[in-house]
C-alpha positions in Angstrom: -0.5 0.0 0.0 1.6 3.4 -0.9 2.6 5.5 1.9 0.8 8.7 0.4 -2.2 7.2 1.1 -1.5 6.4 5.5 -3.0 9.7 6.3 -6.3 9.4 3.9 -6.6 5.8 4.0 -9.6 5.8 6.3 -11.5 8.2 4.4 -11.2 6.4 1.5 -12.6 3.2 3.4 -15.4 4.9 4.6 -16.1 6.0 0.9 -15.3 2.4 0.0 -17.5 0.5 2.3 -20.5 3.1 2.4 -20.5 3.1 -1.8 -20.2 -1.0 -1.8 -22.7 -1.6 0.9 -25.5 0.8 -0.5 -24.9 -1.3 -4.1 -25.7 -4.6 -1.6 -28.9 -3.1 0.6 -30.4 -2.3 -3.0 -29.5 -5.3 -4.5 -30.6 -7.9 -1.2 -33.7 -5.6 -1.6 -34.5 -6.2 -5.2 -33.1 -10.5 -4.5 -35.6 -11.3 -1.4 -38.8 -9.4 -3.4 -38.1 -11.7 -6.4 -37.6 -14.4 -4.5 -40.4 -14.6 -2.3 -42.9 -13.3 -5.5 -42.1 -15.8 -7.5 -42.4 -18.3 -4.5 -45.5 -16.7 -3.3 -47.0 -17.0 -7.0 -45.8 -20.6 -7.6 -45.0 -22.9 -4.3 -42.6 -24.6 -6.9 -39.2 -26.0 -6.7 -38.4 -25.9 -10.1 -39.3 -22.4 -10.2 -36.9 -21.4 -7.3 -34.4 -23.4 -9.0 -34.6 -21.0 -11.9 -34.7 -17.9 -9.9 -31.5 -19.3 -8.0 -30.2 -19.9 -11.9 -31.0 -16.9 -13.2 -29.4 -14.9 -9.7 -26.2 -17.0 -10.0 -25.7 -18.5 -13.4 -24.7 -15.1 -15.1 -22.1 -13.9 -12.3 -20.5 -17.5 -13.0 -20.5 -16.6 -16.4 -18.7 -13.5 -16.6 -16.3 -14.1 -13.2 -13.4 -15.2 -15.1 -13.3 -11.9 -17.3 -13.9 -10.1 -14.1 -10.9 -11.2 -12.4 -9.0 -10.5 -15.5 -10.1 -7.4 -15.5 -10.0 -6.7 -11.8 -6.1 -7.3 -12.6 -5.6 -5.3 -15.3 -7.8 -2.1 -15.2 -8.8 0.2 -12.5 -11.1 -1.4 -9.6 -12.8 1.3 -9.0 -13.9 2.2 -12.7 -15.1 -1.7 -13.3 -17.1 -1.1 -10.0 -18.8 2.2 -11.6 -19.4 1.0 -14.6 -20.9 -2.3 -13.8 -22.9 -0.5 -11.1 -23.9 2.0 -13.8 -25.0 -0.9 -15.9 -27.4 -2.3 -13.7 -29.1 1.1 -12.6 -29.9 2.2 -16.1 -31.4 -1.5 -16.2 -33.1 -1.3 -13.7 -34.6 2.0 -14.8 -36.2 0.7 -17.6 -37.5 -2.1 -16.0 -39.4 -0.4 -13.4 -40.7 1.9 -16.5 -42.0 -1.7 -18.3 -43.8 -2.1 -14.8 -45.2 0.8 -14.3 -47.1 0.3 -17.8 -47.9 -3.1 -16.5 -45.4 -5.4 -18.7 -45.2 -8.1 -16.0 -44.0 -11.3 -15.9 -42.4 -14.0 -13.8 -39.6 -14.5 -16.8 -39.3 -11.1 -16.9 -38.2 -10.8 -13.0 -35.7 -13.6 -14.0 -34.4 -11.5 -16.2 -33.6 -8.8 -13.9 -32.4 -11.4 -11.8 -30.0 -12.7 -14.7 -28.8 -8.8 -15.4 -28.0 -7.8 -12.0 -26.0 -11.0 -11.5 -23.6 -10.2 -14.5 -23.6 -7.1 -12.9 -22.0 -8.3 -9.5 -19.8 -11.0 -11.1 -18.0 -8.1 -12.1 -18.1 -6.1 -9.0 -17.3 -8.7 -6.3 -13.5 -9.7 -7.3 -13.5 -6.0 -7.8 -14.0 -4.9 -4.7 -12.5 -8.0 -2.9 -9.2 -7.2 -4.8 -9.5 -3.2 -4.2 -9.8 -3.1 -0.1 -6.2 -4.4 0.3 -4.9 -1.4 -2.0 -6.7 0.9 0.1 -6.2 -0.8 3.3 -2.9 -1.3 5.6 -2.2 -4.9 5.7 -1.9 -4.5 9.3 -5.6 -3.6 9.4 -7.4 -5.6 7.0 -8.9 -8.2 9.5 -11.0 -5.5 11.2 -11.7 -3.5 7.7 -13.4 -7.0 6.5 -15.3 -7.5 9.7 -16.8 -4.3 9.8 -17.6 -4.5 6.3 -19.2 -7.5 6.7 -20.8 -6.3 9.9 -22.3 -3.2 8.0 -23.4 -5.4 5.2 -25.2 -7.9 7.6 -26.5 -4.6 9.5 -28.4 -3.7 6.1 -29.1 -7.2 5.2 -31.0 -6.7 8.4 -33.2 -4.1 7.0 -33.7 -5.2 3.5 -35.7 -8.4 4.3 -38.2 -6.1 6.6 -38.0 -3.5 3.8 -38.9 -5.9 1.0 -41.8 -7.5 2.6 -43.3 -3.8 3.7 -42.9 -2.6 0.5 -43.9 -6.2 -1.5 -47.1 -6.9 0.8 -48.4 -3.1 0.7 -47.4 -1.2 -2.2 -46.2 -4.1 -5.2 -43.2 -5.1 -6.5 -42.3 -2.1 -8.3 -41.3 0.3 -5.5 -38.3 -2.1 -4.8 -36.8 -1.2 -8.0 -36.9 2.9 -7.1 -35.4 2.1 -3.6 -32.8 0.2 -5.8 -32.0 3.3 -8.2 -32.3 5.2 -4.8 -29.1 3.4 -3.5 -27.3 2.3 -5.9 -27.2 6.2 -7.5 -25.7 7.1 -4.1 -23.3 3.8 -4.1 -21.7 5.2 -7.6 -21.2 8.8 -6.3 -19.6 7.6 -2.9 -17.5 5.1 -5.1 -16.4 7.9 -7.3 -14.8 9.5 -4.5 -12.6 6.8 -3.2 -8.9 7.8 -4.6 -6.4 4.8 -5.0 -2.7 5.4 -5.7 0.4 3.1 -6.5 -0.8 0.2 -9.2 -4.4 1.2 -9.7 -3.0 3.9 -11.7 -0.2 2.5 -13.3 -1.7 -1.0 -14.7 -0.5 -0.8 -18.2 0.0 -4.5 -19.2 -2.9 -6.1 -21.1 -2.3 -9.9 -21.8 -4.9 -12.0 -23.5 -8.0 -12.8 -22.2 -8.1 -16.4 -22.4 -4.5 -16.9 -21.7 -4.8 -14.5 -18.5 -7.8 -16.6 -17.1 -6.0 -19.7 -17.8 -3.1 -18.2 -16.0 -5.1 -17.5 -13.3 -6.4 -20.8 -13.2 -3.1 -22.4 -13.2 -2.1 -20.3 -10.4 -4.9 -21.3 -8.6 -5.1 -25.1 -9.1 -0.6 -25.6 -9.3 0.0 -24.8 -5.6 -1.2 -27.6 -3.5 -2.8 -25.3 -0.6 -5.1 -23.3 -2.8 -6.2 -26.3 -4.4 -7.4 -28.1 -1.5 -8.9 -24.6 0.1 -11.2 -24.2 -2.9 -12.3 -27.8 -3.2 -13.1 -28.0 0.2 -14.9 -24.3 0.1 -16.7 -26.0 -3.3 -17.8 -29.0 -1.8 -19.1 -27.1 1.3 -20.9 -24.2 -0.5 -22.9 -27.4 -2.6 -23.8 -28.3 0.7 -25.1 -25.1 1.7 -27.0 -24.0 -1.3 -30.3 -25.9 -0.4 -30.5 -24.0 3.3 -29.7 -21.0 1.0 -32.0 -21.2 -1.8 -34.8 -23.6 -0.2 -35.5 -22.1 3.0 -38.0 -19.4 1.5 -40.0 -22.6 0.2 -39.2 -24.6 3.1 -41.1 -21.8 5.0 -44.0 -21.7 2.9 -44.9 -25.3 2.4 -43.8 -26.3 6.1 -45.2 -23.6 8.3 -47.2 -21.6 6.2 -47.9 -18.5 4.1 -47.2 -14.9 4.8 -44.8 -12.3 4.0 -44.2 -12.3 7.8 -43.0 -15.4 7.8 -40.3 -15.1 5.4 -39.4 -11.7 6.7 -38.4 -13.4 9.8 -36.5 -16.2 8.0 -34.3 -13.7 6.6 -34.4 -11.7 9.4 -33.3 -13.9 12.3 -30.3 -15.6 9.6 -29.2 -11.5 9.7 -29.2 -10.5 13.1 -27.3 -14.1 13.6 -24.6 -12.7 10.3 -24.3 -9.6 12.7 -23.0 -11.3 15.4 -20.5 -13.4 13.4 -19.3 -9.9 11.5 -18.6 -8.2 15.0 -16.3 -10.8 16.2 -14.2 -10.5 13.1 -14.4 -6.7 13.4 -13.3 -7.1 17.2 -9.8 -8.9 15.9 -7.3 -6.9 14.7 -5.2 -10.2 13.5 -7.7 -12.6 13.0 -6.9 -16.2 14.7 -6.6 -19.7 12.8 -8.7 -19.6 10.0 -8.6 -22.8 8.5 -10.0 -23.5 12.3 -12.3 -20.5 12.0 -13.5 -21.7 9.0 -14.0 -25.5 9.6 -15.9 -24.0 12.9 -18.6 -22.2 10.7 -18.9 -25.4 8.6 -19.2 -27.9 11.4 -22.0 -25.1 13.1 -23.5 -24.7 9.9 -24.1 -28.1 9.0 -25.8 -28.9 12.9 -28.1 -26.0 12.4 -29.1 -26.9 9.0 -30.0 -30.9 10.2 -31.9 -29.3 12.9 -33.6 -27.0 11.1 -35.1 -30.4 8.8 -36.2 -31.5 12.2 -40.3 -31.2 12.8 -40.5 -28.5 15.4 -42.1 -25.2 16.3 -41.5 -22.1 13.9 -39.5 -20.5 16.6 -36.8 -23.5 16.7 -36.5 -23.4 12.7 -35.6 -19.9 13.6 -33.5 -20.2 16.4 -31.3 -22.7 14.1 -31.3 -19.7 11.4 -30.1 -17.5 13.7 -26.8 -19.9 14.3 -26.3 -20.5 10.7 -26.1 -17.0 10.4 -23.5 -16.6 12.8 -21.7 -19.0 11.0 -21.6 -17.7 6.9 -19.8 -14.0 8.0 -16.6 -15.8 9.8 -16.4 -18.6 6.7 -16.3 -15.8 4.1 -14.5 -12.6 6.1 -11.4 -16.0 6.9 -11.7 -17.4 3.3 -11.3 -13.5 2.2 -8.6 -12.3 4.5 -6.4 -15.6 4.1 -6.3 -14.8 0.1 -5.7 -11.1 0.6 -2.8 -11.8 3.1 -1.4 -14.1 0.6 -2.2 -13.8 -2.9 0.4 -11.5 -4.9 -2.0 -8.6 -6.2 -1.7 -8.8 -9.9 -3.3 -12.5 -9.3 -5.8 -11.2 -6.6 -8.4 -10.7 -9.0 -8.3 -13.9 -10.6 -8.1 -16.1 -7.4 -11.5 -14.2 -6.3 -13.1 -14.8 -9.4 -12.6 -18.5 -9.2 -13.6 -18.5 -5.0 -17.0 -16.9 -6.1 -17.7 -19.4 -8.6 -16.6 -22.1 -6.3 -18.8 -20.7 -3.3 -21.5 -18.8 -4.3 -21.2 -19.1 -7.6 -21.8 -23.3 -8.1 -25.3 -22.6 -5.9 -27.3 -22.7 -10.1 -25.4 -26.1 -10.5 -26.8 -27.8 -7.3 -30.0 -25.9 -7.5 -30.4 -28.2 -11.0 -30.6 -30.8 -8.6 -32.1 -30.2 -5.6 -34.9 -27.5 -7.5 -36.7 -30.3 -9.0 -35.8 -32.4 -6.2 -37.4 -30.8 -3.4 -40.7 -31.3 -5.4 -40.2 -35.1 -5.5 -39.0 -35.4 -1.8 -39.7 -33.3 1.2 -37.2 -30.5 1.5 -36.3 -31.7 5.6 -34.8 -34.9 4.3 -32.4 -32.5 2.4 -31.6 -30.1 4.7 -30.8 -33.4 7.3 -28.1 -35.0 4.7 -26.4 -32.1 3.5 -26.3 -30.7 7.4 -24.1 -33.9 8.7 -22.4 -33.9 4.9 -21.3 -30.8 6.0 -20.4 -31.7 9.7 -18.0 -34.3 7.8 -16.1 -32.1 5.5 -15.5 -29.6 7.9 -13.8 -32.2 10.1 -11.7 -33.8 7.2 -11.2 -29.9 6.2 -9.2 -29.3 9.2 -7.5 -32.2 9.3 -6.1 -31.6 5.6 -5.3 -27.6 5.4 -3.7 -27.9 8.7 -1.2 -30.6 7.1 -0.2 -28.7 4.5 0.3 -25.1 6.3 3.7 -25.5 5.2 2.7 -25.1 1.6 1.7 -21.6 2.2 4.7 -20.2 1.2 3.7 -21.4 -2.3 1.3 -19.1 -2.9 3.8 -15.5 -2.5 
């Protein structure tokens, strides 16, 4: 990090975190509204699968290219450009809905366009953060980012539920336009020095993508880390993508139930983020991720057991605590150990193998949820995630001496 930005790094971080979380707030409000609207209209696991694919598949397709762009071009400008693109499309969609041009397929198209924007923003944002943050503050700033995100995610399902129930889905788009515009303005105020302003080498895209894949999977520690992350998020997918449908089928319809489902998870995520924020340097990150995996697995398995709604919500809350611990620990591990000129591509691969794996997993889980009770899927994936957590811990700790290969 350039010494010239030491006096102003806190202001830069303030603008950056505010911008990123305005984007997140608007996007999550739209995501909840679309998912709930489709679940309440169709009560179909197949439609939830389609919504999941629309939300994540475009993100997968563009992520590897986005990783290259994040390593070659201004990360700040990439974030502003992608956000502006999504904002313009959202404005056009709001106009269509205003003139009564409405269908579930249009909602899927909106989700797909937003997914493209997220596919560019996420690796660029994760790679930009260590450029404007002193290394000693990385753990704390990552935790603060997770904390703010969780706090906003606490509000967004409530807002989505109120607007969807009282005003209709069109007003969700209005909220998104306001938050996205504010985020773009704030991101434009971020000042970045050093490599962000002097990236001049632009290798061909496909060789660049291959170079990122080769770097990631030719290093034993990083290869094992990524494969375990992929396996874990395949097992996380049902609780993440089918919980709305599970609540509706098991406990009954009502936006308030869906709102509480997201609310309790987000309160848990807020506490998990607070834990990260209070540590200037995280202890053993592999053990933390292991605790996150095992804690999530226990929560999912119990959530699938027939029980009162409040018990289900309690374990949804516990699973919320685990997720920011997993995500922040993984991000910090990469930010601390991967060279800056490779970081965008490594983060794009992490994005694909974590949340980006959902649509592939949902190709199985979605139709399966129309054939068997979702509770059995939750119990099975929860138990498997507990097992994977123990294996992950043993394997990665045995490869600690390979960490030097990442530099």
